[in-house]
N, C-alpha and C positions, 0 to 999 in steps of 0.2 A: 859524525857530521850529519848523517841522515836524521838521527834522533834530535839533534839541535835544530835542524831545519824544520822538523815537525813541530817542536815546541815554540820556536821563534821563526815563523814563516817569513820569507823574504818579501818585503813590501815594494811593490812597483809604484814609483811616484807618478807614473803616467797612466795608471789604471783608472777605469771609470769609478771604481769603488773609492779610491783615495781622493780623486777629484771631487766626487759628490760629498764625501765626508768633510773634506777641508772647506768646501764652499758652504755647506749647511752650518758647520761649526762656526765659521767666520761670521756668517750672518747672525747666528744665534748669539755669539759673543758681542757683536756690535749692538744688537737689539737689547741684550741684557745689560750691557754697560751703559747704553743710553738711558734705559729705564732707571737704573740705579743712580746715575748722575742726576737725572731730572728729579727723582724722588728725594735725594739728599739735599739738593738745592732748594727744593720746595719746603722741606722740613726745616732747614736752617732759616729760610725766609720767614716761616711762620713763627719760629722761636724768637728771632730778632724782632719781628714786628710786635710781638707781645711785650717785649722789654721796651721797645720804642714807645709804645702806647703808655706804659707806666711812667716813663720819663716825662713825656709831654704832659701827662696829667699832673705830675708833681710840679713841673714848671708853670702850669696854668694856675695852680692853687697857691703857690708860694707868695705871690704879690698880695693876695687877699689876706693871707695869714699875717704878713708883715704889717699891712695896713690896720688889721684888727688889733695886733699887739702894740702898735705905735700910739694908739689912743690911750694906752695905760702905762707904757714904758718908754724909756728913751729909745731912739731909733736904732742904735747899735745893739741894745739889749733885745729889742723887738725882733731885729733881724736874726740874731743868734737863736732866740727862742723859736722863731718860725722854722729855721733850718733844723734845729734839734727835733722838732715835732715831725718833720718829713724825712728824718734820717732813720735808717734801720741797718741791720748787719751787712747788707749787700749794696746799700745805696749811699753814695758820698755826695755832699753838696759843698760848694764854696762860692763866695761872692768876691769879685775883685773890683777895685775902684775903677772909675772911668778911665783913669790914666793907665790902668793895668799894671801898676807896679806895686800894689799893696793888696793883701788879702783882708777884706773887711770882716768876714765871718766865714767859718767853715765847720764841717761836721766834727763832732768830738772823736769819732772813730778814725779820723785822719791822723790822729796822734798815736794811735795804737801801733804796736810793733809790727803787726801783720801788713800794714799799709804805709808805714813811715818811709819806706824806701821807694815810694811812688812819686817822688818829687817831680819827675818828668811828666807825670800825668797832671799834676796840679798846675804846673807852670807852662802848659802848652800855650804858645803865643796866640793861637787862633783855634777856638772851639768850633766844631762843625754846627752849622745852622740846622742841619738835619741829622737825626740820630744815626751814628755810625759805630762800627765795631773796631776797637783798637786792641792790639796785643802789646802789653807793657810788662817787661821783665817776667815773661812766662805766664802772665795772667791776662784774662780777656775782659774788656769793659765795653759797655755801650755808652758813648759820650754824646752829650747834647749841651748846647749853650745858647743863651739868648739874653737880651737886655732885660734888666729888672727895673720896672717902673712902678713906683708907688705914689699915688696922688699926683699923677702927671709929672713926677720928678724921677729922673734916672739916677738910680743908686749905684749902678755899675753893671757888670755882667755876671749872671748866675750860671754856674757850670754844674752839671749833674752827671755823675758816673755810676753806672750800675755794674757790679761785679757779676759776670756770667761765666766765671771760670768753671764752676762745677757743671753747669748745663753744657758748656762748650766741650768740656772733657768727656762728658757722657755721650755727647753727640759724636765726637771723634771716635770714641770707643765703639759706638754703634756702627759708624761708617766702616771701621776696620773689620768688625764682625760681618757686616753686610758684604764687604769685599771678599773675605774668606769664604763666606757661604756662597757667594756668586761664583767664585772659582770652583768650589766643590760641585755646585750644581752644573756648571759648564762642563766639568770633567765627566760627571755622570751622563749628561746629555750627549757628550762626544762618544762615550762608550756605547750608549744605547743606539745612537744614530749609526755608528760603525757596524754594530751587529744587525741592525734593521736593514741597512743597505746591503750588507753581505747576504742576508736572507732574501732580500728582494732580487738580488742579482743571481741567485742560485739557479733559476731556470735558464738564464743565459749561459751560465757555466755548464749546465747539463747539455744544452744544445751544442756548445763548443766541443764538449767531450764526445758526444755522439757523432758529430760530423767528422771529428778527427779520426775515428775508427771505421768510417764507412768505406767499404770496398765496392768495386763495380758490381760484384755479384750480390751485394747486400742492399742495393738501392731500393728494391721493392719493400722489404720487411722493415727498413729503417723508418718508414712513415708510421708504422704502428708504434715504434718506440716513442716518437714524439707524443702521440696521443695518450700513451700510458703514463708518461713521466711528468707531463706538463698540465695536468688537470687543474691544479691550484695556482697556476701562473697568472700574472696580470694579463689584461686584455691585449696590450701591445705585444707582449711576448707570445701570446697565443696566435696573434696575427702573423708574427714573424715565423712561428713554427708552421703555420698553414702555408705561408709562402715557400718555406723550405720543402714542405710536403709536395707542393705543386712542382717545384723545381726538380726534386728527386724523381717525381713521377715522369716528368718529361725526359730527364736523363736516363731513367730506366728504360723507357720506351725506345729512345734513340740507341741505347746500348744493345737492347734486344734486336732491334732492326739491323744494326751493324753486324752483330754476331750471326744473325740468321743469314744475312747476305753473304758473309764470308763463308759460312758453312755451305750454303747452296752453291755458290760459285765454285768452291773447291770440289764439291760432289760432281757438278756438271762438267768441270774441266778435266777431272782426273780420268774419266772413262775415255773420252776421245784422245787424250794425250797418251793413255796406255795403248790404245789401238795404233796411234801414230808411231809410238816407240816400237811396238811389235813389228809393224811393217818395215821400219827402218832396219831393225835387227835382221829381219828375214832377207831384205835386199843385200845387207852387208855379208850375209852368209853365202850368197851367190854372187861374189864379187869378181868372177872371172871376166865378165864383160864390162867392167867399170874401169875408167881411167883413174889415175892417181888423184887428180883434182876432184873427180866425182866421189871417190872413196873417202877422201879427206872431208869433203862437204857433208857426206852422209854420216860419218863418224861424229863430226861436230854437232849435227842436228840430233843424232841419237843421244849424245852426251847431254845436250841442253834439255832434251825431252825428259831424260831420266832425272836431271836436276830439278826441273819444274814439277815433276811428279812427286819428288821428295818434299819440295816446299809445300805442295798442296796437302800431302799426307801429314806433314808437321802442323800445318794450319788446322786440319781436321782434328788432330790430337789435342791441340790447344783449345779449340772451340768446345770440344767435348768436356775437357777438364773444367773450363770456365762455366759452361752451362750445366754442369753436373749430369750431362747425358752419359758421359763415360764413367760409369760407376767404378769405384775402387773397391776391390774385394780384399780388404785388409785382414790378414791373419798372421799367425806365427810362421816365420820363415827362417830357415837356417842360412845365415848369411854366408858361411863358408861355401856351401854348395852352390848358391846363386853366383858367387864370384867365380868359382871354378867353371861353371857352365858358360858364363859370359866371356871369360878369357879364352875358352876353347873356340867359341863362335868368332871372336875378334881375330884370333890367330888364323883361322881358316880363310878369313876375308882379306887380311893384310899381310900375313906371314911375318909379322913384327914380333920381336922378343918382348914378352910380357911376364914380369915376375910377380909372384904373390908372396907377401909376408903376412902370415897369420899365426895366431896362437894355436897351441895344441888342442885346446878345448873349443867347442862349438859356440858360436854367438847366435842367439835367436832374437830376431827383431819383429816388430809389428809392421807389416808392409804388404803391398800388393806385389807378388813375386814377378808378374809379367811387366808391370810398370817399373819396378826396380831394375829389372834387366835392361829395359829401354834406357833408363837413366844412366846405368853404367856403360852401356854400349855408346851412348852419346858422348860421355866423358872420355872414354878410351879413344873414340874416333877423333875427338877434338885434340887429344894428346898426340895421336899419330900424325895429324895434319900439321901441327905446329911444333914439331920437334924433328931432329935429325934422324934419318932412317937407321943410322948405325947405333943410336943410343937406345937402351931398353926403356920400357915403361914399367913402373912399379905400382902395384896395388897393395896397400897396407890395411890390414884389418885389426881392430882393437876394440876393447870394451872399457868404457870409463863410467864407473858406477852403473846407472841404469840406462845407459845409452850405447848403441853400437855405432862405431865410427869407421867410415871407409875413406881412404885417401888415395886419390889417383895422381901419381907424381910423374912428371916428365922433365927432361933436361933440355927443353926447347928454348925458343927465343925470349920467352917471358912477356909479361903484359905490363905496360907503363902504369904507374900508380894512378894517374888521373883517369884511366879507363876502367880500372878494376871495379868501381862501384856501378858501372853501367853495362858490363858484359852480359848480364842476365836479361837486359832489355830486349824486346823483340826487334829483329832486323838490325840490331846494333853490331857494327863491325869496327874493330880498332883501326884497320886500314884496308886498302884495296887488295892487299896480299891475301887476306882471308877470302875474299870473293873469288880470286883466281884459284884458290885451293879447293873450290867447290863448296864453300861454306854458304849456308842459306841464312845465317843470322838468327835461326830459330832453335837450334839444338840446345843451347844453354838455357833458353827460355822454357823449353819443355822440361829440362832438368829441374829448374827452380819450381815450376808449377806442379810437377808430379811429386817432388819431395815434400813441398809444403802441404799438398793434399793428403800426404801420408803422415802428417803431424811431425815432420822433420825439418831440418834446416840444412842449407848448403852455403859454403863460403869458399873464397879463393885467397891464396897467398902466392905472390909471384915477384920475382926480381929479374930485371933485364939481364939476359945472358946466362941465367942460372936455371931457368925453367919455372914451372908453375905447379902448385899443389891444390887440387880441388877436393874439398872435404865435405862428405855427406854424413849427417848425424840423424839417426833414427832411434825411436824409443825401443827399448828391449822388452821382450815378453816377460811377464811375471813367472 
């Protein structure tokens, strides 16, 4: 399927490329057809006019010939003689009596086999006063008729027909050839226009591809990409690229200011909150003089202070990861050892049963060991919060080809399908129950940020009532 799609790419009928191609080809076809039609009509008019001129010349000379021969011969003989002199292979003449019911004289070639079946032509009731083209039994003639007067006496009506079948056939053949040539030219023009428009729109496609991959941390350097790739672009596209540059610059500055503000406020608030938390813990340790209400209030204040400190610490970790201030020391790490250490720390903190399922051989991955430990602690903490205390948490290790895989499994409440795509967003919580469990909404965001910074990937599978499985994939060491 992919190969076919590359050979025969899907055409979007609403794309700018298709619309421009159809519009230009339609205008070209209309212009070419109009030019061909006008040229053919003009050529046919010239062809017919030349024959009309010949017929009128014959008609103007015939009375003089009849008058000349009538001085030496009887009138009927003089009329026939004059007709014979003006007749050739392609010209037919005949004279009808004024009553139009008798042929007084006619060309000898009217009796030949080739034209003997043209009785419809000879016995037309009304000959055109102006030369016109008629099609008679598959042949083409220019017909002309006028009164024949000799010595101020009307002898009848002279009719002249010139056979233009050969010329007309040649003309029709030429028109067919012109039509075929026009179609081929239009086809070539369409292909050339399509490729030209595709080439002309390439800079816009490059802008679309570059903007589609821009992340918040790439806003500054993306401006250089525009300048490197669009040097040959049209002026309008360059102006669009410059507008993008200015927009990205403003977005980059706004992003930097927001990130700096978050980092500064986290730094500034963490210290006084740590002091407040310390004083609260100190007072709670000397609780002999406190009433139950005072002790409960202080415990709540201490708990909220600790929670706020954790939020600020998580924000600082995210800000460092986003701004690249928190450098990742990526090196070869033995995944089995890291998981064992993390499980030990998590058990001391929660006293929750945590099982490890790992192969006998060691799995070595490329990662920052301290950041990976924080990732696993966050995932285990998440599993502890949202699963029953009596159910164990299982961590599975495996190696699939050149990737190390860690699965953190719980038998908890599960995550609804509509929320699974957003649980890694910052401050996103499925419901208020997560907040009451002490969730800050940043733990999974830190997991995703750290794992992707280590060239890995994280995903979740979950069913309501059956629990969740968080999977971390990291590249193995060679």
